[in-house]
C-alpha positions as CSV (number, residue, x, y, z in Angstrom):
1,M,-13.2,-1.7,15.9
2,A,-13.2,-1.0,12.2
3,R,-15.9,-2.5,10.2
4,Q,-14.8,-5.0,7.6
5,R,-15.8,-4.3,4.0
6,A,-16.1,-6.6,1.0
7,G,-12.6,-5.7,-0.3
8,A,-10.9,-6.3,3.0
9,E,-9.5,-9.7,2.0
10,A,-7.5,-8.0,-0.8
11,M,-5.8,-5.5,1.4
12,I,-2.0,-5.7,1.4
13,L,-1.6,-4.4,5.0
14,T,-3.6,-5.3,8.0
15,I,-5.2,-2.5,10.1
16,E,-2.6,-3.3,12.8
17,E,0.3,-2.9,10.3
18,A,-1.3,0.4,9.2
19,R,-1.6,1.7,12.7
20,E,2.1,0.7,13.4
21,A,3.2,2.4,10.1
22,L,1.3,5.6,11.1
23,R,2.4,5.3,14.7
24,L,-1.1,5.4,16.0
25,D,-2.6,3.7,19.1
26,G,-6.2,2.5,19.2
27,A,-8.9,2.3,16.6
28,D,-10.0,6.0,16.7
29,N,-8.8,6.6,13.2
30,D,-9.8,3.4,11.6
31,V,-12.7,5.0,9.8
32,I,-10.1,7.0,7.9
33,I,-7.5,4.3,7.6
34,V,-9.6,1.4,6.3
35,P,-10.7,3.1,3.0
36,L,-7.1,4.1,2.4
37,L,-6.0,0.5,2.9
38,E,-8.7,-0.6,0.5
39,A,-7.5,1.9,-2.2
40,I,-3.9,0.8,-2.1
41,P,-4.1,-2.6,-3.8
42,P,-5.9,-1.2,-6.9
43,Y,-3.4,1.7,-7.0
44,I,-0.4,-0.6,-6.9
45,E,-2.1,-2.8,-9.6
46,I,-2.7,0.1,-11.9
47,T,0.7,1.6,-11.5
48,T,2.7,-1.7,-11.6
49,G,0.6,-4.5,-13.0
50,I,1.0,-6.5,-9.8
51,S,-2.4,-7.8,-8.5
52,A,-3.3,-7.5,-4.8
53,G,-2.9,-11.2,-4.4
54,E,0.6,-11.1,-5.8
55,A,1.5,-7.9,-3.9
56,S,0.6,-9.4,-0.6
57,S,3.5,-11.9,-1.0
58,I,6.1,-9.4,-2.1
59,P,7.8,-7.6,0.8
60,L,8.6,-4.6,-1.4
61,A,4.9,-4.2,-2.1
62,K,4.2,-4.1,1.6
63,T,6.9,-1.5,2.0
64,A,5.4,0.6,-0.8
65,A,1.9,0.2,0.7
66,K,3.2,1.6,4.0
67,F,4.8,4.7,2.3
68,I,1.6,5.3,0.2
69,L,-0.5,5.0,3.4
70,Q,1.7,7.5,5.2
71,L,1.5,10.0,2.2
72,W,-2.3,9.7,1.8
73,Y,-3.0,9.9,5.6
74,N,-0.6,12.8,6.2
75,A,-0.8,14.6,2.8
76,E,0.0,18.0,4.2
77,Q,3.2,16.9,5.9
78,A,6.5,18.8,5.1
79,E,8.2,15.6,3.8
80,A,5.5,14.8,1.2
81,D,7.7,15.5,-1.8
82,K,10.5,13.2,-0.4
83,L,7.9,10.6,0.4
84,Q,6.4,10.8,-3.1
85,R,9.8,10.3,-4.7
86,T,10.4,7.2,-2.5
87,I,7.0,5.8,-3.5
88,D,7.7,6.4,-7.2
89,S,11.0,4.5,-6.9
90,L,9.3,1.6,-5.1
91,L,6.6,1.4,-7.7
92,K,9.1,1.4,-10.6
93,S,10.9,-1.5,-8.8
94,L,7.6,-3.4,-8.5
95,S,6.9,-2.8,-12.1
96,L,10.2,-4.4,-13.0
97,I,9.3,-7.4,-10.8
98,A,6.0,-7.8,-12.6
99,L,7.7,-7.6,-16.1
100,R,10.3,-10.2,-15.1
101,A,7.6,-12.5,-13.7
102,R,5.6,-12.3,-16.9
103,A,8.7,-12.9,-19.0
104,Q,9.6,-16.0,-17.0
105,A,6.0,-17.2,-17.3
106,E,6.1,-17.1,-21.1
């Protein structure tokens, strides 16, 4: 079982969701996956302005997190460029969601 870290409560994806997205069985790779999962929320916040708390309630953010995880976990894969373009589009959409939410709050 993966050891829980202090930032685990801010993760957008659970370890089970991550394993499913990566099509992995068992906990053998959790030592690699957990730090990646912990890095995704700050990455999304920096690139979109959406906090981890907000992102966990936005389905598009979960989708983006799955694609980011796939790219980071399998960075050498042949489809990396296509995956990066998909991630960029998702992050732009999330940025627009954040801008609209801030505009409505004002």
